[in-house]
N, C-alpha and C positions, 0 to 999 in steps of 0.2 A: 341598527338606530347608534345602538351602542357604537358599533366597533367606526361607521363613519365618524363620530364625532371624536373616537381615539386617531382617525386616521388626523382630521382638522385642527387637529392640537398638537400633535408631534411635529409637523413641519414646522412650524415659526419656533416650537425648542429645542430643535436644531440648530436653525439660524442662533437662537439667542446663544446658544451655548458657544461661538466663535466663531471671525472666519477664518480663521485656519483649520479646522476642524473638517470644515466644510471644501478648503480648498487643498485637502490630501487625498479625499473621495475621484478615483479614477474618474475620465471625463464622460466614459461611455462604460462606466462600472454598474453594478445592481443595485447596488445602495442608492448609489446617485440619482440613478433613475428613479428610481422609488419615491424618494423624497420630495424631484421633481414633479412626479405625478400626481402628489399629495398634495405640492401646491396648486397645479392646476385643478384638482378638486376643489380644494378654501374656496380659489376665486369665484368658479361653476357655483360652487354650494351659497354661495355668500350673493350672488347675483338673483339667483333660484326662489332662495327661500326671502326673499327684500331684504338685506339687512343692507343694504347702500347707506340708507340715513341713520341710523344710529349714532349719538353722539358719542366722543369719546372722554372720558372724566374729565371735568374741569376742578382746579382747587382755588386756594383760597392763596392769598399777597404771603404770606404765611409762610405757605411753603415752598414759597420759591428758591431753590437753591442756588448758593452763591461760588463762585462764580458761574455762567452759562458752558458749559465742557462743551468747546468745536469739537467736531466729526469730518472727517472726509481732510482738504484742502484747507488752508489756514489763512495763506497766502500765495497768490496768484503769482507766479512770475512772469504773464505772459505781457509783452512791452505796451498792448492796448487799453488794460487795464489797468496796467501801473497810470497810464494816463490818463485815465477818467480819476483815478484816486487821488493822483495829487490836485485835478481841480476840482475836487469836492463832489465828485457824480454828477456838474452840473452840465455835461456835455451827454449823460448818460444817456439812451430811449433805451424802454420793452418793446419790442416788435410781435406784433398779433398778424400772426399770415395763413397761408392756408389756405382752409375751407372755411373762408368764413364772406360774407356782402360787403365787410366793413373791416379793408388793413388798416390797425392799428400803428401806432411811434408814439410811444408817451412818456414822458417826462419823469423821471422821482418828483418834482413837486405837481404834476398833476396827478401822481398817485396818492401821493398823499393828498391832497385838497378832496380825495372823494371820500364817503362815507370809511367810517374805517372800524373794523372790530378789534376787540381786544380780545386775551383770553390765557387761561394759565394753567398751562397741560404739559405733561410728562414727555419729554425725548425717550425710547427705546433704542438702546444704539446694538447691531446684529450684534460688536461684542460681546455684551451682555451687561451695558451697565446705564444707565440710567439718569437722569436728571428733570427737573422740573423748572420754568419758566415762563415769564408773562412777554407773549407776539402781541406787536399791535401793527395791521397792516390793514387791506382792502381783498374784502372774499372775489377771489377767481371770477366767483360765479359773475359778477358785475363787470368785470372785466369782457368776457365774453359775451354779454349781451350787450355790451357797447359793440364788438365784431360782428354779434349774426354770423355764429356758425350755421351753415346750410346743412339740409337732410342728412346729405353723404358722411359729416364729422362725427367720428365715435370716439377716437383719441385725442389726448393731447401732449405734444413732444414741448418738452421744455429741453431748453440750448443756453448753455451756460460758458460762461468768460475762463473758467479755466483750463487748461491744457492738464491732464494725466500721464501723460507718455507722449512716446515720441517713437516712431515707429518706420519703416521705410515706406510707407504713404505720405509721412507726415503726424503736424501737431494731432494729437486726438483727445479733445474736450471732451469734457466728461457732458452728460444729456441722461434724463431722464422722459419718464413718459406715465401716463391715469390716462383710465376711461372716462367721459366724459360722469359717471355716477360722481365718481371720488372729484374731479374735478370742480363740480357744482355743489359737493356736500358744503354745505352752511359752516362750516369748522376751516374748508381748506382754503387757506388766505395767501398774498405776496404779503410777504413780511417785509417791513422796514424799519421795525420798533422792537427791543429786546430787554425786557426788565425797565422801563420808562424810558429807554434811552436811545439814540439814532444805533442803528445795525452794526454793532463792530465789523473791520473787516473777517476777523478769525471766522465769524458767525455767518457770512456769507455777505454782506455788503454789495452794493448798495439793496439788494435784495431777494428775498429768499421763499422757496416753497412749504409750506407751512400744511402738511395732508396729515393730521392727526388719529388716525385709524390705521399708521403705516409704518415699518420700523424707519430708523434714522436717514438710512444710504437710499432713501425715495425723496427726501425734500431736499430736490435741488437747490443749491445754493451758488452765487455770483450769473445769476440768470440776465440773457440779455436778449433772450428769442423766446416766444411759443408759438406754436402749428399746431392748424388742427389739419388730421391726416381719419382718413378711411379706415385705413391698414398699418400696420408696425412695422417698419424695415426689424427682419429678424425678430432675435427674441425681445428686443424693446425697449432694452437702454445699455447705459455702461457696463453696470452689474449685473445685468441679466446677460450679455455677451460675456462673458465672465466664470459666469456656469450659477448664478444666482437665483433666486426666486424674483420673477419679476412682480409678479400682485405682491407679496410680505405684508399683507394685510395684517394685524393683529386685532 
């Protein structure tokens, strides 16, 4: 038991030591493979032990860090995103598709009209810094309840509007995924507000994901679509395709 606990704690510790450290590990190297195996063990142990409903710490308003430091993309160059931004996101829609009985296309106004949750939580970045902020949005499980996932659905894939790189196959947009346990957690929200104001562009406007028991890169920004699937394509996310932990739970 002690040895297993040490392994579970070691993987997040490596990630929090910084992206560049992990980047330098050979893709087929023994050390990288060891930590990837530990990350997989951490995920399986969390689910086996029933830890999927534990709550992340919440803080007082006085603990909020100003300003909220953004992570990842801070101003998507994509023409379609910039057009939506210029229009105040009035024409933006969040689509919900895949293994659902009722596909959805929701405006920002419709999402804001749903019962909201406000939580003051800490974002832990894989680069080693953290910040406390107040987030407001609709619980993802409320949106999923409207869409009615089918019995085959096991994962939720988040499609984003920001292009991270351009390769031979064209633009590569950010994407992320979570299993239904994390997606339906009470603290998992689709946030449209930050520290009492509208979500800024640098922090993911008009809508971003908050999964409070995961590292920051698991909280996709600039959301445009949600897809329910039975299995994941490849490693399961933009960063997982590049060697990082898919689960990234803390």
